[in-house]
C-alpha positions as CSV (number, residue, x, y, z in Angstrom):
1,M,76.8,12.2,-83.0
2,T,75.6,13.3,-85.9
3,F,76.7,15.0,-89.4
4,S,75.0,18.3,-90.3
5,T,73.4,18.0,-93.6
6,D,73.9,21.7,-94.1
7,A,77.3,21.0,-95.9
8,P,77.9,19.4,-99.3
9,T,79.3,15.6,-99.5
10,A,82.7,14.8,-99.9
11,T,83.8,12.4,-102.9
12,A,82.9,9.2,-102.9
13,A,85.2,6.2,-102.0
14,P,85.0,2.7,-103.5
15,A,84.1,0.4,-101.0
16,A,86.9,-0.5,-98.0
17,P,88.6,-3.9,-97.8
18,A,88.4,-6.1,-95.4
19,R,91.1,-5.1,-92.7
20,P,94.0,-7.1,-91.2
21,S,93.6,-8.6,-88.4
22,G,95.6,-7.0,-85.5
23,A,97.1,-4.5,-88.2
24,G,95.4,-1.4,-85.8
25,S,93.7,1.1,-86.4
26,D,93.2,2.8,-90.0
27,F,95.0,5.6,-88.1
28,A,98.0,3.2,-87.6
29,R,98.1,1.8,-90.3
30,L,98.3,5.0,-92.2
31,S,100.8,6.8,-89.9
32,Q,103.0,4.1,-90.7
33,R,103.1,4.4,-94.4
34,I,103.9,7.7,-93.5
35,S,107.1,7.5,-91.2
36,A,108.5,4.3,-93.4
37,A,108.5,7.5,-96.4
38,G,110.5,9.5,-94.1
39,L,107.9,12.5,-94.2
40,L,107.5,13.5,-90.1
41,D,111.3,14.0,-90.3
42,R,112.6,17.2,-89.5
43,R,113.6,19.8,-92.2
44,P,115.5,22.1,-90.7
45,G,117.1,23.4,-93.7
46,Y,113.9,24.3,-95.0
47,Y,112.9,26.6,-92.3
48,A,116.2,28.3,-91.3
49,V,115.4,29.6,-95.1
50,R,112.2,30.3,-94.5
51,L,112.4,31.7,-91.2
52,G,115.2,34.0,-93.3
53,L,113.2,34.8,-95.6
54,V,110.2,35.6,-93.8
55,I,112.9,37.8,-91.0
56,S,114.4,39.5,-93.8
57,A,110.5,40.5,-95.5
58,L,109.8,41.8,-92.0
59,L,113.2,44.3,-91.5
60,G,113.1,44.8,-94.9
61,G,109.7,46.7,-95.1
62,G,110.8,48.5,-92.0
63,A,113.7,50.3,-93.7
64,A,111.2,51.2,-96.7
65,F,108.9,52.3,-94.1
66,L,111.4,54.6,-92.6
67,V,113.2,55.4,-95.7
68,L,109.9,57.1,-97.6
69,G,108.8,59.2,-94.8
70,D,105.2,61.5,-94.5
71,T,103.9,60.4,-98.2
72,W,100.7,58.4,-99.5
73,W,103.6,55.9,-101.1
74,Q,103.4,54.3,-97.5
75,L,100.4,52.6,-98.6
76,A,102.2,50.6,-100.9
77,V,104.4,49.3,-98.1
78,A,101.3,48.8,-96.4
79,A,99.8,46.4,-98.6
80,A,102.9,44.8,-98.8
81,M,103.8,44.3,-94.9
82,A,99.9,42.9,-95.1
83,F,101.5,39.8,-96.8
84,V,104.5,39.5,-95.1
85,S,102.2,40.0,-91.5
86,G,100.7,37.0,-93.0
87,Q,103.1,34.9,-93.9
88,V,104.4,35.7,-89.9
89,A,101.2,34.1,-88.9
90,L,101.7,31.0,-90.8
91,V,105.5,30.6,-89.7
92,A,103.8,30.9,-86.0
93,H,101.4,27.9,-87.0
94,D,104.6,26.0,-88.2
95,L,105.6,27.0,-85.0
96,A,102.7,26.3,-82.2
97,H,102.5,22.9,-83.9
98,R,106.4,21.8,-84.0
99,Q,107.1,21.5,-87.1
100,V,109.8,23.5,-86.8
101,F,111.3,22.0,-83.4
102,H,110.2,19.0,-81.8
103,R,110.9,20.6,-78.4
104,R,108.2,22.7,-76.5
105,R,110.7,25.3,-75.5
106,P,112.0,27.1,-78.7
107,S,109.1,26.6,-80.1
108,A,107.4,28.8,-77.7
109,T,109.9,31.1,-77.9
110,W,110.0,31.7,-81.5
111,G,106.1,31.8,-81.7
112,R,105.9,34.4,-79.1
113,L,108.7,36.6,-81.0
114,L,106.9,35.8,-84.4
115,G,103.7,36.2,-83.0
116,N,103.4,38.7,-80.0
117,L,106.4,40.6,-80.9
118,A,106.2,40.7,-84.6
119,I,102.7,40.8,-85.3
120,G,100.5,41.2,-82.3
121,M,98.7,38.4,-82.3
122,S,99.2,36.2,-78.7
123,Y,100.9,32.8,-79.4
124,G,99.7,32.0,-76.2
125,W,96.1,32.3,-77.0
126,W,96.3,31.1,-80.5
127,M,97.6,28.0,-80.0
128,N,95.5,27.4,-77.0
129,K,92.7,28.3,-79.3
130,H,93.3,26.0,-82.6
131,T,94.7,23.3,-79.9
132,R,90.8,23.0,-79.0
133,H,89.9,23.0,-83.1
134,H,92.6,20.3,-83.7
135,A,91.1,18.3,-81.9
136,N,87.4,18.3,-82.9
137,P,87.0,20.1,-86.2
138,N,84.1,21.0,-87.1
139,H,82.2,20.0,-84.1
140,E,79.6,22.8,-83.3
141,E,79.6,22.6,-79.7
142,L,83.3,21.8,-79.3
143,D,85.3,23.8,-82.1
144,P,85.9,27.5,-81.3
145,D,86.0,28.0,-85.0
146,V,82.6,27.1,-85.2
147,A,81.2,28.9,-82.7
148,P,78.0,31.0,-83.0
149,D,79.9,34.7,-82.8
150,I,79.3,36.7,-85.6
151,L,78.8,34.1,-88.1
152,V,76.1,30.8,-87.7
153,W,77.4,27.8,-89.0
154,S,74.5,25.6,-89.1
155,T,70.5,26.3,-89.6
156,E,70.5,25.0,-86.2
157,Q,72.9,27.7,-84.4
158,A,70.9,30.3,-87.4
159,R,67.3,29.0,-85.6
160,N,69.1,29.7,-82.0
161,S,71.0,33.1,-82.6
162,S,70.7,36.0,-81.1
163,G,72.6,39.7,-80.9
164,L,74.9,40.4,-83.0
165,A,74.7,36.5,-85.3
166,R,71.2,37.3,-85.7
167,F,71.1,40.4,-87.3
168,I,74.2,39.6,-89.6
169,G,73.2,36.2,-90.2
170,G,70.7,36.2,-92.6
171,H,73.2,37.8,-94.9
172,Q,76.2,36.7,-94.1
173,A,77.7,35.4,-97.1
174,L,77.4,38.7,-98.6
175,L,79.5,40.1,-95.8
176,F,81.8,37.7,-95.0
177,F,84.8,39.1,-96.9
178,P,83.5,43.0,-95.8
179,L,84.0,41.1,-92.1
180,L,87.5,39.7,-93.0
181,T,89.0,43.4,-93.1
182,L,88.1,43.3,-89.8
183,E,89.7,40.2,-88.3
184,G,93.4,41.9,-88.0
185,F,92.2,44.2,-85.5
186,N,90.1,41.3,-83.8
187,L,93.5,39.5,-83.5
188,H,95.2,42.0,-81.7
189,V,91.9,42.5,-79.4
190,S,91.2,38.9,-78.7
191,S,94.8,38.6,-77.8
192,L,94.9,41.1,-75.0
193,R,91.3,40.0,-73.4
194,A,92.9,36.5,-73.7
195,L,95.3,37.6,-70.6
196,R,92.3,38.0,-68.5
197,S,92.1,34.1,-68.5
198,P,93.7,32.5,-65.8
199,S,94.6,29.5,-68.0
200,M,97.1,31.8,-70.1
201,K,100.3,30.6,-69.6
202,N,103.0,32.8,-69.3
203,R,100.8,35.9,-69.3
204,L,103.5,38.4,-68.2
205,L,106.1,37.5,-70.6
206,E,102.7,37.6,-73.3
207,G,101.6,40.8,-72.2
208,A,105.2,43.2,-71.9
209,L,105.4,40.8,-75.9
210,L,102.3,42.8,-77.3
211,V,102.7,45.9,-75.4
212,L,105.9,46.4,-76.7
213,H,104.6,45.8,-80.4
214,L,101.5,48.1,-79.8
215,A,103.8,50.8,-78.5
216,A,106.6,50.1,-81.3
217,Y,104.6,50.0,-84.3
218,L,102.2,53.2,-82.9
219,S,104.8,55.1,-82.2
220,A,106.5,54.5,-85.7
221,L,103.3,55.4,-87.2
222,F,102.5,59.0,-85.9
223,L,106.1,59.6,-85.8
224,V,107.1,59.0,-89.4
225,L,103.4,59.9,-90.7
226,S,100.6,62.9,-90.6
227,P,97.8,62.1,-88.6
228,G,95.6,61.6,-91.6
229,K,98.5,59.4,-93.2
230,A,98.9,57.0,-90.2
231,V,95.5,55.8,-89.9
232,A,95.5,55.2,-93.3
233,F,98.3,52.8,-93.1
234,L,96.5,51.3,-90.0
235,A,93.3,50.4,-91.9
236,V,95.2,49.4,-95.1
237,H,97.8,47.2,-93.0
238,Q,95.4,45.6,-90.5
239,C,92.7,45.4,-93.4
240,L,94.3,43.7,-95.7
241,F,96.0,41.3,-93.1
242,G,92.9,40.2,-91.6
243,V,91.4,39.1,-95.7
244,Y,94.9,37.4,-96.2
245,L,94.7,35.1,-92.8
246,G,90.5,34.7,-93.6
247,C,91.0,33.5,-97.2
248,A,93.9,31.2,-96.4
249,F,92.0,29.3,-93.6
250,A,88.4,29.8,-94.9
251,P,88.7,27.0,-97.0
252,N,90.3,24.4,-95.1
253,H,86.5,23.7,-93.0
254,K,84.2,25.9,-93.7
255,G,80.8,24.3,-96.0
256,M,82.0,20.7,-95.2
257,P,80.4,18.7,-92.7
258,T,79.7,19.7,-89.3
259,L,79.6,17.1,-85.9
260,T,77.0,17.3,-82.4
261,G,76.7,15.4,-79.6
262,D,78.8,13.4,-78.0
263,E,79.8,10.6,-80.1
264,R,82.8,10.9,-82.8
265,P,84.0,8.7,-85.2
266,D,87.6,7.5,-84.7
267,F,90.5,9.9,-85.2
268,L,90.9,9.5,-89.3
269,R,87.1,10.3,-90.4
270,R,87.1,13.5,-87.7
271,Q,89.8,15.0,-89.8
272,V,88.8,13.5,-93.0
273,L,85.8,13.9,-93.3
274,T,85.4,17.6,-92.2
275,S,88.8,19.6,-94.5
276,R,89.2,20.5,-97.7
277,N,91.8,20.5,-99.5
278,V,93.0,23.2,-102.3
279,R,94.6,22.0,-105.6
280,G,97.1,24.1,-107.3
281,S,100.5,25.1,-107.7
282,R,103.7,26.1,-105.5
283,L,102.9,29.6,-105.4
284,T,99.4,28.0,-103.9
285,D,101.8,26.6,-100.7
286,V,103.0,29.9,-100.4
287,M,100.1,32.2,-100.4
288,L,98.2,29.7,-98.1
289,G,101.2,28.0,-96.5
290,G,100.7,25.0,-97.0
291,L,97.0,25.0,-95.5
292,N,96.2,23.9,-99.0
293,Y,96.8,20.2,-97.5
294,Q,94.0,20.7,-95.0
295,I,93.2,16.6,-94.1
296,E,97.0,15.6,-94.1
297,H,98.1,18.3,-92.1
298,H,95.3,17.7,-89.7
299,L,96.4,14.1,-89.8
300,F,99.8,15.0,-88.4
301,P,99.9,18.4,-87.5
302,S,103.9,18.4,-86.8
303,M,104.5,17.2,-90.1
304,P,106.8,20.0,-91.5
305,T,105.5,21.8,-94.5
306,P,107.3,20.9,-97.4
307,H,106.5,17.5,-96.9
308,L,102.4,17.7,-96.8
309,R,102.8,17.9,-100.9
310,H,104.7,14.3,-100.8
311,A,101.9,12.6,-98.0
312,Q,98.9,14.0,-100.0
313,V,99.6,11.0,-102.5
314,I,99.8,8.9,-99.8
315,V,96.7,9.9,-97.5
316,R,94.5,9.7,-100.6
317,K,95.4,6.6,-102.2
318,Y,94.6,5.0,-98.2
319,C,91.5,6.8,-98.1
320,A,90.4,5.0,-101.4
321,E,91.7,1.5,-99.8
322,I,89.5,1.6,-96.8
323,G,86.3,4.1,-98.4
324,V,86.8,7.2,-96.8
325,P,85.6,10.0,-98.8
326,Y,89.0,12.5,-99.4
327,Y,87.7,16.1,-100.6
328,E,89.4,18.0,-102.8
329,T,88.5,20.8,-105.0
330,G,89.8,24.8,-106.4
331,L,90.2,27.6,-104.5
332,I,87.9,29.8,-105.8
333,R,85.6,26.3,-106.0
334,S,86.2,26.2,-102.3
335,Y,85.5,29.8,-101.2
336,R,81.5,29.4,-103.6
337,E,81.5,26.5,-101.5
338,A,81.9,28.1,-97.9
339,L,79.9,30.6,-99.1
340,A,77.1,28.5,-100.1
341,H,77.3,26.9,-96.9
342,L,77.3,30.2,-95.2
343,H,74.4,30.9,-97.1
344,R,71.8,27.2,-96.7
345,A,73.0,28.2,-92.7
346,G,71.1,31.6,-92.2
347,E,68.2,30.6,-94.1
348,P,66.2,30.4,-90.9
349,I,66.9,33.7,-90.1
350,R,65.6,34.8,-92.8
351,R,62.9,32.7,-93.2
352,Q,62.0,34.3,-89.7
353,R,61.8,37.8,-90.6
354,K,59.9,36.8,-93.3
355,A,57.0,35.7,-91.7
356,T,57.2,38.9,-89.1
């Protein structure tokens, strides 16, 4: 196991004191503190309100779309619905982690209703991909989120890149945010492609809900709007949706140390050392859906979102006690670090191009 040196080093913490004998792993002791504080308890009232607000926003956006009719003012509705779609995706994320319901069935039912039916993103596909990410965050061979696809995440990936990744890789930092405009479309395409996978559970249900969403969405656009306005609405909605989701997820791990090889650090260090927290206000919590507490979320994925802020105090103190670096920064700084990392990762491609 090696940590990539392409990423910045997290803020140092004091040296670890001696461990109490027989007290279990570092994570077990942290988990005891979190449990004792009641931070793993469900928050049904919070999620009832949040689900109600998200569903109301969806219905309100649909009503505004129908009332306005064939007008260019619909582009404002498209922009607003991009934000609403992002909030729906963030709630679906919480459902996939069973933060809302303890049991799998209601979590999957609501996840498919909000994911597949409401925004056209496969709950089953995304949950499978995200589960693999949580198990091995920033591991270049095991985490699908840092697999070399369009972008490369390390100099080693850059040296071995080909095709589109090699074409883009040298200037991927400049292209990162423009590429996010395609992420909304990519989520729909990837969701449909995943239906061909034998590992996809409930493929008929997932597929039926995705097709129903696409049929209703496209029919509404082209029945209410003229073709030009319908295409413009589609572009604004999906492009801004992709940018919003990308901006919510990019600060979490991009630019943090990556792992390679077969060996891995213990669970606590694997999650903390590869994650970045983003400082901010309650507005930041809402806009990022609690993902700004990425360290706490990775340590306790089923912890309800409103508890993450309180868990941060315990986790940060505990990491200082045992000498594990705990890194947090501001939102803009997190984007700068992610872009700087992408630029460094693409260096071998730029160097090879200059040599030819």
